[in-house]
OpenMM code with the backbone's topology and positions (N, CA, C; nanometers):
from openmm import Vec3, app, unit

residues = "MET ASN PHE LYS LYS LYS ILE LYS ASP ALA ALA PHE ILE GLU TRP GLU MET VAL TYR GLU GLY LYS TYR TYR GLY THR LEU LYS SER GLU LEU ASP ARG ILE TRP ASN GLU ASP LYS THR PRO MET LEU ASP ILE ASP VAL LYS GLY ALA ILE HIS VAL GLN GLN GLN PHE PRO GLN ASN SER LEU SER ILE PHE ILE GLU PRO PRO SER VAL GLU ILE LEU LYS LYS ARG LEU GLU SER ARG GLY THR GLU SER ALA GLU SER ILE ALA THR ARG ALA SER LYS ALA SER TYR GLU ILE SER PHE LYS ASP HIS PHE ASN VAL SER ILE VAL ASN ASP ASP LEU ASP LYS ALA CYS LEU LYS ALA GLU GLU VAL ILE LYS LYS PHE LEU GLY TRP LYS".split()
positions = [
    Vec3(7.7051, 6.5100, 9.5986),
    Vec3(7.7475, 6.5130, 9.7385),
    Vec3(7.6439, 6.5946, 9.8158),
    Vec3(7.5953, 6.5460, 9.9278),
    Vec3(7.4929, 6.6196, 9.9999),
    Vec3(7.5522, 6.7295, 10.0882),
    Vec3(7.4663, 6.8175, 10.1330),
    Vec3(7.5086, 6.9358, 10.2062),
    Vec3(7.5865, 6.8999, 10.3331),
    Vec3(7.5355, 6.8076, 10.4104),
    Vec3(7.6016, 6.7719, 10.5373),
    Vec3(7.7397, 6.7117, 10.5138),
    Vec3(7.7558, 6.6394, 10.4043),
    Vec3(7.8881, 6.5845, 10.3704),
    Vec3(7.9833, 6.6986, 10.3365),
    Vec3(7.9345, 6.7978, 10.2639),
    Vec3(8.0175, 6.9137, 10.2303),
    Vec3(8.0564, 6.9916, 10.3564),
    Vec3(7.9666, 6.9982, 10.4526),
    Vec3(7.9996, 7.0633, 10.5803),
    Vec3(8.1139, 6.9870, 10.6464),
    Vec3(8.0991, 6.8555, 10.6542),
    Vec3(8.2007, 6.7697, 10.7162),
    Vec3(8.3357, 6.7833, 10.6450),
    Vec3(8.3315, 6.8007, 10.5122),
    Vec3(8.4540, 6.8130, 10.4326),
    Vec3(8.5082, 6.9560, 10.4282),
    Vec3(8.4477, 7.0478, 10.5045),
    Vec3(8.4902, 7.1894, 10.5104),
    Vec3(8.4929, 7.2544, 10.3716),
    Vec3(8.3889, 7.2260, 10.2927),
    Vec3(8.3813, 7.2794, 10.1566),
    Vec3(8.3236, 7.4209, 10.1505),
    Vec3(8.2720, 7.4693, 10.2637),
    Vec3(8.2063, 7.5997, 10.2659),
    Vec3(8.2923, 7.7071, 10.3329),
    Vec3(8.2825, 7.8286, 10.2798),
    Vec3(8.3391, 7.9466, 10.3468),
    Vec3(8.2513, 7.9761, 10.4679),
    Vec3(8.1211, 7.9621, 10.4484),
    Vec3(8.0233, 7.9829, 10.5550),
    Vec3(7.9026, 7.8971, 10.5241),
    Vec3(7.8316, 7.8587, 10.6289),
    Vec3(7.7069, 7.7855, 10.6124),
    Vec3(7.6252, 7.8027, 10.7394),
    Vec3(7.4961, 7.7943, 10.7243),
    Vec3(7.4050, 7.8039, 10.8385),
    Vec3(7.2782, 7.7255, 10.8083),
    Vec3(7.2135, 7.6803, 10.9141),
    Vec3(7.0779, 7.6307, 10.9017),
    Vec3(6.9916, 7.7532, 10.9311),
    Vec3(6.9494, 7.8215, 10.8257),
    Vec3(6.8809, 7.9498, 10.8391),
    Vec3(6.7403, 7.9315, 10.8954),
    Vec3(6.6702, 7.8336, 10.8453),
    Vec3(6.5396, 7.7959, 10.8983),
    Vec3(6.5450, 7.6471, 10.9277),
    Vec3(6.4614, 7.6008, 11.0157),
    Vec3(6.4626, 7.4612, 11.0581),
    Vec3(6.4674, 7.3680, 10.9371),
    Vec3(6.5773, 7.2919, 10.9295),
    Vec3(6.5941, 7.1950, 10.8225),
    Vec3(6.6365, 7.2527, 10.6883),
    Vec3(6.6554, 7.3847, 10.6807),
    Vec3(6.6939, 7.4492, 10.5545),
    Vec3(6.8337, 7.5079, 10.5684),
    Vec3(6.9277, 7.4442, 10.5012),
    Vec3(7.0671, 7.4848, 10.5064),
    Vec3(7.1030, 7.5707, 10.3857),
    Vec3(7.1893, 7.6679, 10.4098),
    Vec3(7.2417, 7.7522, 10.3034),
    Vec3(7.3909, 7.7690, 10.3277),
    Vec3(7.4676, 7.7850, 10.2213),
    Vec3(7.6103, 7.8033, 10.2380),
    Vec3(7.6762, 7.8540, 10.1110),
    Vec3(7.8014, 7.8967, 10.1260),
    Vec3(7.8813, 7.9459, 10.0146),
    Vec3(8.0013, 7.8548, 9.9984),
    Vec3(8.0082, 7.7898, 9.8834),
    Vec3(8.1181, 7.6976, 9.8574),
    Vec3(8.2492, 7.7733, 9.8324),
    Vec3(8.3561, 7.7245, 9.8940),
    Vec3(8.4892, 7.7806, 9.8691),
    Vec3(8.5232, 7.7710, 9.7211),
    Vec3(8.4872, 7.6604, 9.6588),
    Vec3(8.5191, 7.6392, 9.5174),
    Vec3(8.4536, 7.7447, 9.4282),
    Vec3(8.3345, 7.7913, 9.4644),
    Vec3(8.2672, 7.8940, 9.3845),
    Vec3(8.3368, 8.0284, 9.3984),
    Vec3(8.3783, 8.0623, 9.5203),
    Vec3(8.4524, 8.1880, 9.5378),
    Vec3(8.5839, 8.1819, 9.4618),
    Vec3(8.6539, 8.0701, 9.4713),
    Vec3(8.7803, 8.0543, 9.3983),
    Vec3(8.7578, 8.0669, 9.2478),
    Vec3(8.6508, 8.0074, 9.1968),
    Vec3(8.6203, 8.0149, 9.0538),
    Vec3(8.5992, 8.1608, 9.0116),
    Vec3(8.5241, 8.2341, 9.0903),
    Vec3(8.4962, 8.3749, 9.0580),
    Vec3(8.6236, 8.4581, 9.0648),
    Vec3(8.7028, 8.4388, 9.1703),
    Vec3(8.8291, 8.5131, 9.1824),
    Vec3(8.9244, 8.4785, 9.0682),
    Vec3(8.9282, 8.3523, 9.0277),
    Vec3(9.0150, 8.3098, 8.9171),
    Vec3(8.9750, 8.3732, 8.7842),
    Vec3(8.8518, 8.4190, 8.7735),
    Vec3(8.8051, 8.4905, 8.6544),
    Vec3(8.8250, 8.6416, 8.6687),
    Vec3(8.8998, 8.6824, 8.7731),
    Vec3(8.9236, 8.8243, 8.8040),
    Vec3(8.7939, 8.9025, 8.8224),
    Vec3(8.6980, 8.8375, 8.8847),
    Vec3(8.5707, 8.9018, 8.9154),
    Vec3(8.5557, 8.9151, 9.0664),
    Vec3(8.4590, 8.9948, 9.1077),
    Vec3(8.4319, 9.0167, 9.2492),
    Vec3(8.3039, 8.9444, 9.2870),
    Vec3(8.3119, 8.8493, 9.3798),
    Vec3(8.1891, 8.7800, 9.4201),
    Vec3(8.1008, 8.8704, 9.5056),
    Vec3(7.9707, 8.8514, 9.4924),
    Vec3(7.8742, 8.9221, 9.5761),
    Vec3(7.7865, 8.8164, 9.6404),
    Vec3(7.7751, 8.8201, 9.7709),
    Vec3(7.6993, 8.7190, 9.8442),
    Vec3(7.5757, 8.7812, 9.9076),
    Vec3(7.4647, 8.7118, 9.9006),
    Vec3(7.3411, 8.7493, 9.9684),
    Vec3(7.3186, 8.6416, 10.0734),
    Vec3(7.3658, 8.6692, 10.1943),
    Vec3(7.3666, 8.5666, 10.2994),
    Vec3(7.3123, 8.6222, 10.4293),
    Vec3(7.2795, 8.5324, 10.5221),
    Vec3(7.2261, 8.5747, 10.6504),
    Vec3(7.3355, 8.6404, 10.7348),
    Vec3(7.2965, 8.6995, 10.8455),
    Vec3(7.3912, 8.7782, 10.9265),
    Vec3(7.5075, 8.6952, 10.9790),
    Vec3(7.4816, 8.5756, 11.0253),
    Vec3(7.5910, 8.4939, 11.0790),
    Vec3(7.6905, 8.4585, 10.9689),
    Vec3(7.6391, 8.4236, 10.8508),
    Vec3(7.7268, 8.3932, 10.7382),
    Vec3(7.8103, 8.5135, 10.6996),
    Vec3(7.7475, 8.6302, 10.6970),
    Vec3(7.8208, 8.7533, 10.6623),
    Vec3(7.9314, 8.7828, 10.7630),
    Vec3(7.9032, 8.7620, 10.8891),
    Vec3(8.0049, 8.7850, 10.9926),
    Vec3(8.1194, 8.6859, 10.9763),
    Vec3(8.0889, 8.5594, 10.9445),
    Vec3(8.1946, 8.4596, 10.9227),
    Vec3(8.2836, 8.4984, 10.8049),
    Vec3(8.2220, 8.5424, 10.6964),
    Vec3(8.3003, 8.5833, 10.5790),
    Vec3(8.3876, 8.7031, 10.6142),
    Vec3(8.3293, 8.7992, 10.6819),
    Vec3(8.4034, 8.9198, 10.7194),
    Vec3(8.5209, 8.8857, 10.8112),
    Vec3(8.5035, 8.7908, 10.9004),
    Vec3(8.6127, 8.7491, 10.9893),
    Vec3(8.7259, 8.6830, 10.9112),
    Vec3(8.6916, 8.6092, 10.8061),
    Vec3(8.7925, 8.5401, 10.7267),
    Vec3(8.8632, 8.6326, 10.6279),
    Vec3(8.7929, 8.7362, 10.5828),
    Vec3(8.8468, 8.8281, 10.4821),
    Vec3(8.8268, 8.9733, 10.5264),
    Vec3(8.8832, 9.0128, 10.6399),
    Vec3(8.8542, 9.1465, 10.6937),
    Vec3(8.8964, 9.2621, 10.6025),
    Vec3(9.0034, 9.2460, 10.5277),
    Vec3(9.0507, 9.3542, 10.4405),
    Vec3(8.9874, 9.3498, 10.3018),
    Vec3(8.9325, 9.2345, 10.2644),
    Vec3(8.8837, 9.2153, 10.1276),
    Vec3(8.7328, 9.1975, 10.1197),
    Vec3(8.6622, 9.2380, 10.2229),
    Vec3(8.5173, 9.2207, 10.2191),
    Vec3(8.4474, 9.3482, 10.2646),
    Vec3(8.3299, 9.3652, 10.2122),
    Vec3(8.2420, 9.4753, 10.2509),
    Vec3(8.1098, 9.4116, 10.2907),
    Vec3(8.0671, 9.4375, 10.4110),
    Vec3(7.9386, 9.3823, 10.4544),
    Vec3(7.8376, 9.4955, 10.4668),
    Vec3(7.7227, 9.4737, 10.4060),
    Vec3(7.6149, 9.5728, 10.4065),
    Vec3(7.4915, 9.5085, 10.4684),
    Vec3(7.4393, 9.5714, 10.5717),
    Vec3(7.3170, 9.5231, 10.6363),
    Vec3(7.2008, 9.6049, 10.5821),
    Vec3(7.1045, 9.5377, 10.5194),
    Vec3(6.9850, 9.6045, 10.4697),
    Vec3(6.8762, 9.5871, 10.5759),
    Vec3(6.8354, 9.6990, 10.6316),
    Vec3(6.7452, 9.6982, 10.7472),
    Vec3(6.6066, 9.7506, 10.7097),
    Vec3(6.5017, 9.6834, 10.7555),
    Vec3(6.3680, 9.7389, 10.7324),
    Vec3(6.3489, 9.8613, 10.8224),
    Vec3(6.2601, 9.9525, 10.7856),
    Vec3(6.2359, 10.0695, 10.8717),
    Vec3(6.1931, 10.0279, 11.0128),
    Vec3(6.1201, 9.9172, 11.0218),
    Vec3(6.0807, 9.8588, 11.1501),
    Vec3(6.0325, 9.7164, 11.1221),
    Vec3(6.0254, 9.6364, 11.2250),
    Vec3(5.9752, 9.4998, 11.2090),
    Vec3(5.8268, 9.5036, 11.1748),
    Vec3(5.7557, 9.6003, 11.2297),
    Vec3(5.6127, 9.6130, 11.1997),
    Vec3(5.5900, 9.6440, 11.0520),
    Vec3(5.6709, 9.7326, 10.9959),
    Vec3(5.6587, 9.7638, 10.8529),
    Vec3(5.6973, 9.6417, 10.7697),
    Vec3(5.7983, 9.5681, 10.8129),
    Vec3(5.8352, 9.4448, 10.7424),
    Vec3(5.7166, 9.3488, 10.7387),
    Vec3(5.6490, 9.3303, 10.8519),
    Vec3(5.5318, 9.2416, 10.8573),
    Vec3(5.4257, 9.2877, 10.7575),
    Vec3(5.3996, 9.4191, 10.7551),
    Vec3(5.2978, 9.4724, 10.6637),
    Vec3(5.3372, 9.4489, 10.5181),
    Vec3(5.4648, 9.4653, 10.4869),
    Vec3(5.5122, 9.4399, 10.3503),
    Vec3(5.4900, 9.2934, 10.3119),
    Vec3(5.5251, 9.2037, 10.4021),
    Vec3(5.5079, 9.0605, 10.3750),
    Vec3(5.3605, 9.0250, 10.3598),
    Vec3(5.2762, 9.0808, 10.4465),
    Vec3(5.1319, 9.0543, 10.4382),
    Vec3(5.0741, 9.1045, 10.3067),
    Vec3(5.1202, 9.2218, 10.2622),
    Vec3(5.0642, 9.2806, 10.1391),
    Vec3(5.0985, 9.2000, 10.0146),
    Vec3(5.2033, 9.1195, 10.0205),
    Vec3(5.2403, 9.0353, 9.9067),
    Vec3(5.1390, 8.9230, 9.8848),
    Vec3(5.0802, 8.8764, 9.9952),
    Vec3(4.9835, 8.7687, 9.9866),
    Vec3(5.0429, 8.6348, 9.9459),
    Vec3(5.1721, 8.6169, 9.9694),
    Vec3(5.2393, 8.4940, 9.9261),
    Vec3(5.2790, 8.4039, 10.0423),
    Vec3(5.2591, 8.4501, 10.1648),
    Vec3(5.3050, 8.3720, 10.2798),
    Vec3(5.1953, 8.3562, 10.3834),
    Vec3(5.2053, 8.2483, 10.4589),
    Vec3(5.1087, 8.2228, 10.5658),
    Vec3(5.1395, 8.3134, 10.6843),
    Vec3(5.0428, 8.3256, 10.7735),
    Vec3(5.0623, 8.4048, 10.8947),
    Vec3(5.1784, 8.3478, 10.9766),
    Vec3(5.1895, 8.2152, 10.9792),
    Vec3(5.2984, 8.1508, 11.0529),
    Vec3(5.4338, 8.1856, 10.9913),
    Vec3(5.4417, 8.1828, 10.8603),
    Vec3(5.5653, 8.2164, 10.7904),
    Vec3(5.6045, 8.3618, 10.8152),
    Vec3(5.5074, 8.4508, 10.8122),
    Vec3(5.5337, 8.5929, 10.8380),
    Vec3(5.5837, 8.6119, 10.9803),
    Vec3(5.5216, 8.5448, 11.0751),
    Vec3(5.5651, 8.5557, 11.2153),
    Vec3(5.7076, 8.5047, 11.2320),
    Vec3(5.7410, 8.3945, 11.1644),
    Vec3(5.8768, 8.3389, 11.1710),
    Vec3(5.9771, 8.4372, 11.1128),
    Vec3(5.9446, 8.4939, 10.9966),
    Vec3(6.0362, 8.5886, 10.9322),
    Vec3(6.0522, 8.7162, 11.0145),
    Vec3(5.9442, 8.7643, 11.0739),
    Vec3(5.9522, 8.8857, 11.1563),
    Vec3(6.0372, 8.8611, 11.2805),
    Vec3(6.0204, 8.7459, 11.3411),
    Vec3(6.1004, 8.7101, 11.4587),
    Vec3(6.2481, 8.7026, 11.4223),
    Vec3(6.2776, 8.6398, 11.3093),
    Vec3(6.4155, 8.6284, 11.2628),
    Vec3(6.4731, 8.7665, 11.2329),
    Vec3(6.3929, 8.8532, 11.1725),
    Vec3(6.4389, 8.9895, 11.1409),
    Vec3(6.4744, 9.0650, 11.2687),
    Vec3(6.3922, 9.0517, 11.3717),
    Vec3(6.4213, 9.1181, 11.5002),
    Vec3(6.5557, 9.0724, 11.5545),
    Vec3(6.5796, 8.9433, 11.5476),
    Vec3(6.7062, 8.8862, 11.5937),
    Vec3(6.8222, 8.9386, 11.5093),
    Vec3(6.8058, 8.9354, 11.3760),
    Vec3(6.9147, 8.9764, 11.2877),
    Vec3(6.9491, 9.1241, 11.3030),
    Vec3(6.8510, 9.2084, 11.3283),
    Vec3(6.8764, 9.3516, 11.3451),
    Vec3(6.9734, 9.3754, 11.4601),
    Vec3(6.9740, 9.2881, 11.5580),
    Vec3(7.0656, 9.3036, 11.6715),
    Vec3(7.2122, 9.2892, 11.6304),
    Vec3(7.2378, 9.2382, 11.5091),
    Vec3(7.3750, 9.2197, 11.4595),
    Vec3(7.4210, 9.3308, 11.3659),
    Vec3(7.3366, 9.4291, 11.3386),
    Vec3(7.3687, 9.5279, 11.2351),
    Vec3(7.4981, 9.6042, 11.2636),
    Vec3(7.5340, 9.6200, 11.3880),
    Vec3(7.6567, 9.6933, 11.4227),
    Vec3(7.7830, 9.6135, 11.3894),
    Vec3(7.7706, 9.4878, 11.3540),
    Vec3(7.8849, 9.4058, 11.3136),
    Vec3(7.9180, 9.4240, 11.1653),
    Vec3(7.8348, 9.4981, 11.0940),
    Vec3(7.8524, 9.5185, 10.9509),
    Vec3(7.9258, 9.6489, 10.9248),
    Vec3(7.9916, 9.6566, 10.8085),
    Vec3(8.0612, 9.7796, 10.7716),
    Vec3(7.9638, 9.8950, 10.7512),
    Vec3(7.8476, 9.8647, 10.6927),
    Vec3(7.7490, 9.9669, 10.6590),
    Vec3(7.6099, 9.9114, 10.6857),
    Vec3(7.5210, 9.9973, 10.7334),
    Vec3(7.3809, 9.9604, 10.7499),
    Vec3(7.2977, 10.0587, 10.6680),
    Vec3(7.2060, 10.0054, 10.5874),
    Vec3(7.1199, 10.0878, 10.5029),
    Vec3(6.9750, 10.0555, 10.5380),
    Vec3(6.8997, 10.1581, 10.5756),
    Vec3(6.7580, 10.1389, 10.6061),
    Vec3(6.6792, 10.1452, 10.4747),
    Vec3(6.6033, 10.0404, 10.4477),
    Vec3(6.5243, 10.0324, 10.3256),
    Vec3(6.3855, 10.0918, 10.3492),
    Vec3(6.3814, 10.2239, 10.3678),
    Vec3(6.2523, 10.2897, 10.3826),
    Vec3(6.2029, 10.3428, 10.2483),
    Vec3(6.2936, 10.3589, 10.1534),
    Vec3(6.2612, 10.3987, 10.0158),
    Vec3(6.3525, 10.3159, 9.9262),
    Vec3(6.2968, 10.2255, 9.8478),
    Vec3(6.3756, 10.1298, 9.7712),
    Vec3(6.4762, 10.1984, 9.6792),
    Vec3(6.4335, 10.3004, 9.6062),
    Vec3(6.5249, 10.3685, 9.5142),
    Vec3(6.6429, 10.4307, 9.5880),
    Vec3(6.6157, 10.4965, 9.6996),
    Vec3(6.7229, 10.5592, 9.7779),
    Vec3(6.8158, 10.4534, 9.8383),
    Vec3(6.7588, 10.3442, 9.8859),
    Vec3(6.8405, 10.2368, 9.9441),
    Vec3(6.9308, 10.1754, 9.8372),
    Vec3(6.8780, 10.1572, 9.7171),
    Vec3(6.9587, 10.1019, 9.6070),
    Vec3(7.0719, 10.1969, 9.5697),
    Vec3(7.0428, 10.3252, 9.5616),
    Vec3(7.1469, 10.4241, 9.5288),
    Vec3(7.2555, 10.4267, 9.6359),
    Vec3(7.2157, 10.4184, 9.7624),
    Vec3(7.3131, 10.4172, 9.8718),
    Vec3(7.4000, 10.2919, 9.8630),
    Vec3(7.3399, 10.1768, 9.8374),
    Vec3(7.4164, 10.0526, 9.8250),
    Vec3(7.5145, 10.0630, 9.7082),
    Vec3(7.4686, 10.1164, 9.5966),
    Vec3(7.5558, 10.1329, 9.4800),
    Vec3(7.6740, 10.2248, 9.5130),
    Vec3(7.6469, 10.3330, 9.5819),
    Vec3(7.7523, 10.4276, 9.6215),
    Vec3(7.8570, 10.3608, 9.7107),
    Vec3(7.8115, 10.2865, 9.8084),
    Vec3(7.9017, 10.2192, 9.9033),
    Vec3(7.9861, 10.1140, 9.8311),
    Vec3(7.9244, 10.0383, 9.7419),
    Vec3(7.9965, 9.9328, 9.6692),
    Vec3(8.0994, 9.9935, 9.5745),
    Vec3(8.0612, 10.0967, 9.5026),
    Vec3(8.1553, 10.1618, 9.4107),
    Vec3(8.2758, 10.2162, 9.4874),
    Vec3(8.2519, 10.2756, 9.6009),
    Vec3(8.3615, 10.3286, 9.6827),
    Vec3(8.4544, 10.2148, 9.7264),
    Vec3(8.3964, 10.1055, 9.7719),
    Vec3(8.4751, 9.9898, 9.8155),
    Vec3(8.5610, 9.9350, 9.7021),
    Vec3(8.5042, 9.9296, 9.5809),
    Vec3(8.5750, 9.8762, 9.4657),
    Vec3(8.6724, 9.9768, 9.4040),
    Vec3(8.6683, 10.1012, 9.4534),
    Vec3(8.7577, 10.2039, 9.4000),
    Vec3(8.7092, 10.2615, 9.2686),
    Vec3(8.5787, 10.2521, 9.2434),
    Vec3(8.5206, 10.3075, 9.1212),
    Vec3(8.4750, 10.4502, 9.1492),
    Vec3(8.4624, 10.5271, 9.0446),
    Vec3(8.4145, 10.6656, 9.0595),
    Vec3(8.2672, 10.6728, 9.0323),
] * unit.nanometer
topology = app.Topology()
chain = topology.addChain("A")
for resn in residues:
    res = topology.addResidue(resn, chain)
    for name in ("N", "CA", "C"):
        topology.addAtom(name, app.Element.getBySymbol(name[0]), res)
């Protein structure tokens, strides 16, 4: 079944065309499968998708916004990888600027200025949400 048919059939909890012609989404059936196994799903989704999930599950969801120290630093990080074209980097930086404007819609925002510290903060927030010590 193709993606657009699944959209029409309301098979997704959330979906977006994140980049021109590139669709991403979270199937309801996958969340149900994970919950039926008594596990906690973790989603890595764009800001609009995260807001949609949070609206549908306000008491049962934790949204974490991972923010670059600045868009300029994000550009430098992408350039240093040497894996993307200048056009791709410009597109991603523009999208990041837009997405940062939504950070206040999330439960928590973590600035990724030091990867180890950002990971520890994310772990702390998730453990607290799950009721772990």
